[in-house]
N, C-alpha and C positions, 0 to 999 in steps of 0.2 A: 557341152561335151560333144565331141565328134564321135562317130562310130568307132574310128580307130582308137581314140582315147578310151572308149568304153571297153573295147577288146583288151587293151593293155591293162586297164584297172581290174577287170574281172580276172585276167591271168595272174596279176600280182596278188589279188585276194586269195585265189585258189592256192597259190604256192606258199602263202604266208599264214593264212587262217584256215583254209579248207584242206590243207595237207596235200591233196592231189585231186586231179579230176577223177570223177567216176568214169568207167569206161563208156565208150560211145553208145552202146546199146542201152546201158542203164540211163544215160542222159536222154536218149531218145524217148524212153519210157517216162522219164520225169517230165520231159517236154509235153508229152501227151496228157499227163496228169494236170499239168499247169494250164494247158489249153482247156481242159475239161472244167477246171475251177473257174476260169474266165467265162467260159460258155454258160456255166450254171448261174453265175452272177448276172451276166447280160440278159439271160432268159427271164430271170426274176425281176430285173430292173426295167427292161424294155418290152418283155413279152408278157404272156398271160399268166405265168406261174406265180404263185404267191411265195413270199419269203418263208423259209424255215427259220427257227430261232437261231440255228448255227450259222446262217448266212447273213444275219442282220448287221454284223460289225465288219463285214468284208468291204473292200474298197476296190473299185474297178481299176484305178491307176496302179495300185499295188499288184493286182493280179496280172495286168499287162506287163509290168516290170519283171515279174517272175518269169513270164514267158520269154521276154527279151533276154533275161539273164541266162537261161538255159540254152537258148538259141546261140548266144555269144559263146558259151562254153563249147558247144558243138562246133562252131566255126573255128574257134581256137584249136580244138583237138584235131580237126581235119585239115588245117592249113588254109582255111577260107578267109580271104580279106573281104569282110562284109561291105566295106565302102566300094571296092572295085566290083563286087558282085551286084550291088544295088545299082551302080552306074550302068553296068552292062544290061541289067534288067530293064532300066528306063529306056535304053537304046532299043532293046527288043520290043518293048511295048509301043514305043513311038513309031516303029516301022510296021509292026503287025497290026496295031490297033489305030492307025492314023485316022481312019474314017469309020471304023467299026461301030463305035458307040454313038457317034452323031447320026449314023444311018439306021440305028436300032429303033424301030417304032415303039418298042416296049418302054423306052426311056423318054419318050416325048409326051 
């Protein structure tokens, strides 16, 4: 699935199953909640915190997909073509960071 196909499929789902998009600020809040859930699971999986019983059946891939879903909703609502945005972001990073990371002593 391409990013554009994902944007189209999310839009179709929202319009047929989800009734309508939540407003942009609500979706921003939901995005922060989803990022928090992913963070909690990452910290327990790769960090030092132990799992709580309620975290044990959570799945990192599913949490990442939740984050992506809401981000796609926000892109659709605000007219952002995520494919184009990502391509431009690669261009920006390739210009700005062409030598930055290779010359970073902290990464050697």
